[in-house]
Structure formats: C-alpha cells, structure tokens
N, C-alpha and C positions, 0 to 999 in steps of 0.2 A: 607576716608574709609566709606562706607555706613553701614546702620544698617542691622542686621540679624533678620529675622522673622520666624515664624512657619506658614505653610499653610496646612490646611486640605482640599485637593481637593476632594469634595464629588460628588456623583452621582446626587443628587438633589441640594445641596447648598455647597458653599465653604466658609470657615471661615479663617481669618488671625489674628494672635496674635503676641504680642511683650513682651519681658521680660527685665526689667531694673529697677534699683533703688529699689530693694526689692519687686517688685510686677510684676505680669504678667497680661496683660489685652488684651481682645479682641478688635480689632480696628474696628470702625464703619465708614460707608460711610458718604457722605455728608448729607444724609437724617436721619442719626441716626440708620440705620439698621445694625444688626450684621451678617446677612446672605446674601451672594452674590449668587443668583441662578446661577447654572452652566449651563447656557443657552446662546447660541450665535445665532444671527439673522443677515443675510445679507440683508440690506435694498435696495430698488429699486434705491436710489440715490448713491449707492456705499459705504455708511457708514456701519460700523459694530456695532450693539448693543449687549451689554453684560450685563447679570444680569436681574434686574427687567424689564427694557425696552424690553429686548429680550423675557422674559417670556410672556409678554402681547401679543406678536406677534405669540405665538403658536397657537392661535385661528384664527387670521386674515391672517397669512402668513406661514402656517405650513410647506410648502415644502421647505422653505428657513430658517427654524429655527431649530437648533440642540440642543438636550438635551439628558441626560442619556448616554453621550459618554463614561464615565468611565467604564460602563459595557462592552464595546467592545475594549477599548484601549489595544494594544498589541496582539490582537487576529487576526488570519489569516482568510482570505476569505474562505468561505466554511465550517467553523467549525459550529457545532450545535448551539452554542451561537449566532454567527452572523446571522445565518438563522432565529432563533427565534426572534431576535431583528428586523431584516428587516421586518418581517411579521407585526410587530406592529408599526413601525415608519412611520410617514407621509412623511418624507424626503427621498430622493433617495440615494442609496448607490451603489457602483460599486467596481469591483476588480482592484486594482492598481498593480504597479510593485512589484515583489517578494511576490505575493499573499496577499498583505496588503489590509485591508478594508478601503475604502475611502467614503466620502460624497460628494454630488453634490448640488450646489446651483446656483443661477443666477450669482454668483461671480466667479464660476469655480469649480474646484475639489480640495479637501483638505484631507490631512491625518488626522487621529484622533488625533495624538499628536499636530498638528497645531491648531485644534479647541480647545483643552484643553489649549494650550499655550495662546489663547485669553482670556480665563477665568483667568489664572494665572497672565497674564499681568494686567488685571483689578484689581485683588487682590493686586498686587504690587503697583498700582497707589493709591488705597485706603490707603495702609500702608504709602506711602510717604506723602500723604496729612495729615494723622492723626499725623504722627511723625514730620513733617516739615523738613525732611532730606531725602537724597537718600537711597534707599534700594537696595542692590546688592547681598545679600546672603540669603539662606532660607533652612530650613529643611522641606521637603514635605512628607506628610504621604500617605501610601497606605494600602489596606487591607492586613492582615497578610498572606492571602492565594494567594496573587498575585504571579505569576510565574516570571521567569527571563525576559521574553519578556515584560510583563506588567510593570515591574519596570523600565526597560530600556526606554520604551516608555514614561513613566511619567517623568523620568529624562530629556529626550529629550524635552518634552513639557516645562518644567521649564527653560531649557537652551534657548529655542526659545523665551521665555518671558523675557530674559535678566537677569536671575538669576544664580548665582553660587550655585549649590546644595551641601550643606554641608553633607547631609545625606538623603537617602530615608528611612523613619522610619515606622515601622508597626503601624497602628492605635491603636490597643489595648495596645501596649507598650507605646505609647505616653500618653494614658489615665492613665496608671499605673504610669508614671512619675508624672503626675499632682496630682494623689491621694496619691502616696507613698512618695513624697519628703517631708522630715521633719517628717516622721512617727517615732514613738518611738518603738524600738525593731524590731522584724521581724513579718511578717504576709504573708500568702498566699492569693492571690486574683484571682478570676475568672472574666475576662472581657468579658461580653456578648455584642458584638458590632453588632447591627442590623441597617444598614443604608438603604439608598434608593435603592441601587443596589447590595450590598454585605453583607455577614454575616461571622463573625469570633468569635470563642471562644478561648481566650488565657488564659493559666494558668501561674501565675507568683509568685515568691517569692520576697518580697520587704523588705529591711532593711535600716538602716541609710546610708549605703555606697554602696549598690548593688541593682540593679533592674534586676532580672534574670528570663528569660522566661523558664518555665519548658516544656511546650508543647503547640501547637497551631493546630487548625483545622478550616476549613471554606469552604465556597461555594462562589466563586466570581461572581455568577450569581443568587443571592437570596437576595431579599430585598423588601422594601416597594413598589417599582415599580410593583412587581408581584401582590400585593394586589390591587393596582390601576387598573391594567389591568383586574383583575378578576371582579371588580365592573363595569368597562367599558363594559365588555362583557355582564354582566347581564342587564345593562341599555339598551344596543343596542338590546338585545333580547326582552326586554319589549316594546321598541319602535316598533319593527317589529310586535309583537303580537297585539298591541293596535291601531296602525295607518296604518299598511300595508306598511310603509315606511321603506326601508332598509338604515340605516345611514352609513353602511360600504362602500357604493359607493361614499360617500362624505368625502374628506379629512378634510374639515373644520368642518363638524358636528362631526366627530370622535374626532378631536382635542378638540372641546368644551366639548364632553362627558368625555374625559380624564381629563380635568381641573375640571369638576364637580365631577368626581370620587375622585380625590385627596381632593377636598374640603369637600365632605361628610365624608371621612375617618378622616380628621382632626377635624371636628366638633363633631364626635362621641367619641373623647377622653374626651369631657366635657359634652356631652348630650346623652340621651338615644335614641333620634331619631334626624334625620337631614333630611332637605327637600330642594330641588332645583327646579328650573323651567328652562328648556332649551327653549330659545326664538327662534321662527321662524326657526325650523329645517327643514321645508319644506313648500309646499304650496298646499292647497286643491282646491276645486272647486271655480272658480271665483278669484283665486289668494289670497285666504284667508290664512294668515300665520298660521302655526301649532306650538303651544307651547306644551311642554311636561313636566308636573310636575313629580317629582320622589322623593319618600321617602324611607329612609333606616334606620333601627333600629340597635342599637348596637349588639343585638343578631344575626341579619342577617349578620352583618359585621364579627362577631366572627366566624360564620360558614364559611364564604368565606376565612378568614384569616387562619383558622385552619391547612390546609395542609402545609402552608409555615412555620408557627410556629413549627409544627411537625418536619419539615426538620431541623430547627435550633436546636431543642433538640436532634435529631439524630447526628448532628455535635458535640454537647456538649458531648454526650456519646463517640464519637470517640476520642475527645481530652482527656477526662478523662481516657479512656482505654490506650491511648498512654502514659499518665503521670505515670501510675501504682500507682496512688493514689486514695483515697476515697473522696467522697464529704465532709466527716467529717474532712478532712485534711485542708480545706479551711476556712479562717476566714470570707470572704465577697465575694459577687457577685455584680459587678458594672455594671450598664447599661450605654451603650454608643450608640449614633446614634439616628436619628429622629424617627425610627420605634418603639423604646422602649417607646415612649410616649403613645402608645396604652395601655389602661388599661388591655386588654386581654393578651397582651405580658407580662406585669408585673405580672399578676396573674399566668400565666403558668410557668414563670421563678421562682417565689416564690415557687410554688408547686414542681417543679423539683429539685430545690436546697435545699428545706426544710427550707428556711429562707427568710425574706424580702430582696429584692435587695436594693442596695444603689444608690440614685440619689442625692448625695450631691451637685453636680454642674450640670449646664445645659448640657444635653447629646449632644447637637448640637455643644457645644463650647470646651469641655474638650480635644478633640484630638488636636486642634489647639494650645491650651494652653501647652500641653505636648511637642509639636513640638517647640514651642517658647522657652521653658525651655532648650531643648537640643540644640537649636541654640545658646543660650547664653553660654552654657557649652562648645560648640565646638569652639566658638570665644574667650573664656577666659574672658568674661565680667561679670561673676557672682561675686558679691562682698559682699553681705550681708548674714547673717545667715538666713536660711529659717524660715519663720513664721509657726506655726502649722496650719494644715488644719482646716476649720470650723467644728463645731460640727456636728455629724451625725444627719440627720433628723429622728425623732421618727416614722414617717409614710412615706408612699410612696407618694410624691407630684405628682399631675397631672400637670406636666409642659407643657406649650404650647407656642411656639413662632409663631407669625403670619406668615403664609406661602404665603398669598395673600395680595396684597395691598388693594384690595376690593374683595367682593364676585364675583366669576367668572360668575355668572348667576343671573338672576333677582330675585326679591322677589317672594315667592310662589303665585300662583293664582289658582282658581278652575280649574279642568281638563276640557278640551273642549270635547264636545260630539264626539264619534267616527265618522269618515267620512263614507258616504254612498257608495263611489266609491273608487277604488284603487287609491293611490296617486303615481304620477310618477315624480314629479318635486321636486328637493331639493332647498334650499335657494341659491341664487346666490353667486358668489365669491366677492361681494361687501358688505359683511356684515359690519356693523359699529364695530369698535374696542370695547373691553371691557372697562368699566370705568377705568380711570387711576388715582385714587386718590393717594396722597402722602403716603408713608409708615409712620406708626406711629413711632415717635422717641422712642428709647429705651435707658434706662440707661446703661452705659457701664459696662461690666462684668469685675470685678477686682478680681484676685486670689492672695491671700497673700503668694505667694511662689516665690522664686528665688533661683537658685543654689548658693552654697558657693564654691568659687575657681573653681576647675575642675568639681564639682558636683559628684554624685554617678557614680559607674561603671555600664554601661549598657551592659547586656549580652542577646542577642537575638538569635533566632534559625531560621533555614530554614524550611519553612512549607511543602516542597515537596521533595521527593527523586530525586537525580540527578544521571544519569547513562549513559551508552553507549549501543548501540544495538550490540549484538553478533550473531553468527551463529544461524539460526533458528528463527530470529526475536525476540528473548528474550532480556530482559534488565539485564545488569550486573550493580548493584548499586555501585556507587562510594561514594557519600555523602548521608547518610540516612536522612530521614525526622526527624525533631526536633533536628538536630545536632547544637551545638552552633556555632555562626558565630562571627567574620571571622574565616575561617578554610581552611586547605589544606589537601587533601587526594590524595594518589598516588596508582596506580594499574599497574601491568605489563601484557602485552598481547603479545602473540606469533603470528607469521605469520601462515596462515592456508593453504598455497599452496607452492609448490616447486618454488624456485627462485622468490618469490613474490617481485615486484618492488615498489608497493605502498600499503598503508594502509588507508582505509577510516574509520573515526570514526564518527558515527552519535550520537549526544548527545541529550538526552531527559530528561523530567522532569515529574514526576507523580508516582503514586503508582501501576499502572497495570503492571503485569509481561510481557505483550506483548508491545513491543516498539510502534507499530502502534496505540495503544490506549492511548498513552501519548502525551504530548506537545513536538513537535520537536523544539529544540533550534538552531540547525544548524549542520554543518559538518566541520570536520577538516581532511585534507589529508596530509599524510606523504609520500613524493615521493623520488625517487632515492635511494631506499633501496638496499644495497649490496646483491648479489646473496647468497642464503643460503637454506639449506634443510628446509622443512616444520617443524615448531616448534623450529628451532634453532635460529631464529632471534627474539629478544625481543624489544618491544617498551614500554617505561615508560610513562604512561599517568597521568598527574597531573590536578586535579580540584582545583582551588583557588576561594573561595566564599568570596566576600568582605562584609563589614558591611552593605552595601545597599541591599545585597542579589543578587548581579549581578555576574555572573560566568565568569571566565577566565580559558581557557583550554590550556594546553601545551602537546605536544607529542615529545618524544626524542628517537631517534634510539640509543640503548645502544652500538652498535658496532662502529658507526662512531661519535656519539656524536651530530649529527645534530638534531636541535630542531625546531619545528613549534609551533606558539602560535596564539591564536585567542580569542576574546571576543565574547561570544555567543549572537549575535544580528541579528535577521532576520525579515522579514515581515515589512520592512519600519521603523524599530526602530534603524537601524545602523547609 
C-alpha cells in the first residue's frame, strides 16, 4: 500500500505535503524547492516540461506553455471567465465536445483537467522521491467557492495522474486544520485565502475535536494574476507612449512583460521601489535593439491593487452577513495564499478586521499541510498526540518565497533616447532563453502536528445554492448555500401538463433567482410517466451532496416507483 499525501493544486504554484510520525512536512523537489510552478510546456522534441523548466519557457515558447489553468478548470466554453482569460493568454484555446474549454499546442489538443493532471503527476513524483515509497492516495484542495463542475474536474485530473482521491477539500478548511489541530478550547477563525487566481473567506469554529465551517464566500476568478495583468497593461502602455512600439502585437514580448510584472510585484513586498529592464523588445533604425527600463513604486502598486483588494473585502462582508455573526465574535484572522504576502493586503485586512492577521506559518504551504493531515486521518495512520502549534508571531512577518530561479529581466540600465522614427519591427522569435540558474535550496518546512487516531470531526459546507429550474426560468432551491455537507435534501414536483410523459430537470448552482444566470450542472430526464391529469402526478427529487461537494441527483415517480439517477458532471468533466 502506498503513502497518502496532501496536494494544494494552486493557480501559480502547487505544494505537496506528508504527515507521519508525529509531524507534517512539506516535501521538496530534487533542487530543494518547496513550490512547484503550475506550468506545463510541450517541447519541440515531444517531451513535456512541468514546473520550473516549463515556467522558463513562458517567454521563449509562450504559445506552447500553459499556466493559470486552475482559473478555468471546470468552466464551459463561452462563459465570461473563459473569454476574459482567452484575451490575456498567449496560448490558443478552442471549444471541445460538450462545450468544454480546451488548449492547443504543437502536441495536440488537451482538456484542462489533462493539463492539471500533468502538474499533479509531477507533484506525485516529487513525493515519491522524497518519501522513498510509492504514493497512490491524496487529499486535493480546491477554493471553497469552486462549484460542482470545478470540483469534479479537479478530481478527474488527480485520477488521470494516478491517484486515488480521498477527499476534495476546501483550501481554507485545510488551513484551519493546520492551525486548529491541537488547539486548547474553542475559537472562531476567519481564513482570508487570497491566491494567484482565486479568493475565499471562510469562517470556522475550531475545538479539540471539531473543525466546523460556519460560512464561506468567494470569487473563483479573483487573485494575484489580476494584479499582474494590471501591471502588465501599465507597462505596455508606457512602452507605446515612449517608443511608439506596440508590444501587444508580439506574443513573446507580452510574455516577457508578464514575467516582469510578477517580478516587480514580488520585489515590492520587501522594497519601496523595484526596477526592471526589458531587453531587445524591438529594433530601431539600423537594427539597433530597443531596451525598456521600467520602475514601479510600492505606492503605485497599491493603487493598481486596490480594486482587487476592495473586491476581497466585499466578499468578506458577504460571508460575515451570511454567518449572522459580528467581527468581534472571531478570535483571529489567518492569512493564506501567496497574494497575502503583499504588505498592502496585510494592512487592509488588519484595518477591516480590527486586529493584526496571523501568519504563523508560510501562507504558501499551510493548505497542503492541512490536506496532508486529513489524508492521514482518512487512512487511519495518525498515531501520536498532536503537539501544540508554534507561538504566535508578535508582528506581521514579511514572508517571501523565491518565485523566480533568477531575475526574469536584465539588470537596470539608463533609458535609451527616444527614437526619431516610428518603430515597426519586433524582436524575432529566436530570442535567447532567460538565465536558468538553479533554485536556491530551502530548509524543509516541518509542522509539529499530526492527528491522533481518527482526528477531529470535520464539518464543511457547500458554498453555493443548488436548485432546479422551474416554470418561468426561475430557480427552486433544494440545498441552500452554507448547508453542512454531506447532506441530502428532497423536494416533490408535480407535472405541469395533461398526460405529461416525461419530466426534464435542469440542475443549476448559484445565487441568482434566474436559472440562466447560474452555472448549469446538467439535466435529468424522467421518462415513461403514466398518464395523469396536470398536477396529479408527483416526482420526488433528491439532491445528495457528498463530502467533496459533488452532487448526485435522483428523481422518482411516486406512482410507479421508477427512479432515475445521475451525477451532475458536464463540460468534459464526466
């Protein structure tokens, strides 16, 4: 029997952890790195690069290198989120069977779960090398606000990677497991989870024996990527204004600008100003290469990031309103996710919650740690009494994990004089790759927690309302948002016409009263109904939501007892 691990499949980076012998540790790759970039590149020779090697190719082979796939996994073609992402991605996308979104490279066409499976498979390989034994089971985390389709697609990706998925676990709940295990007494926690592509706020109550989610709210298309793209747009406009060169017409130049944008953002977590120089973004008279230096201050970054942080606080207000509690009812607010490294985010969270947030542990790692703890609980391998958590930090640490193996652009240089003539040529597609220095080895992160016996009881909730479409296009809710899972709810529906022979149930997920404005999960058809007058024949519809947040629907004709069942999976996740 193989080992069980926890995997935090992130938009930007993926982390893998393992829990055994009284401690939980993040597993490092062969270079000593704790973060696996969630990037896949299809090489000209047919090989597939995953992680750091793939990330380096975002600049030199952008059309065959895929990133930020988590933002779109489980989403159907034509949705606003897919259209927004397509506009900013350098790689090609197309509509596949059942309206699923697919990516296209020199190696062919791939579903989004297939790309994510490549990242998960690499995480599995890292774990097997670190543990020296096979790995065949995992708890995989997702944003709390992921819908049924996104959860099903994530489960499929892990299965394609060769893993038995023990549980699809909400990321904030995983963080709470890591923070709350071994806590004395009871406390209420607010988990502010701001990652590369998603945001959630989850409110929980944690005791010695129970981790219970009170309420959750989120936006599965809001994260650090949005800040990066805003910086990218500002740099592109500056290049146009100063050089008369439009970088948006070159995939490679825009990829370089995106890498520089992320680098600037990271540097400004520790510095008041950051500066980069984009080398040879085009050519002037006589074939002279054009370099473009760019400087950004922390104040400017805060102005660019403000709209996105404002959105996170609006989500916080939504979750608090849903919980029917007051901010004073919570003992701590915990920061999770790479975007919480920004000092501006920390300051805004402290002001909104009225207390300094906790960053006891690395916000990039704690979700994977919680997933590993649950994996041990579910496989019954916990054996030692949990050690108490480390003391709380008296001040907010400015944590930073290296995101680049090297600086993605050259060292600063004086700005060149503006050209005298319009520039019409971009740098060719044979640009040299970025420097590829080895990642700096990092000390393994060890968390002194491991579950005892079966561990605490974990009570999670569904983040979105589940219902069916009724006459007039309205939604009849079956399972309300923030209902504890697993759960089963049943509702009776009558036929709407004389001698109706079949009943079509359209299942949707979301908070809008109009079905068309929610996520369609699928359809269930009850056929061969016996003849009856309108309203005399009743159909019993049951929604069963499992611990992974995946929905099973059944419909039974009460007259004949005939029953139809289906798991709601569409759009390439079946």
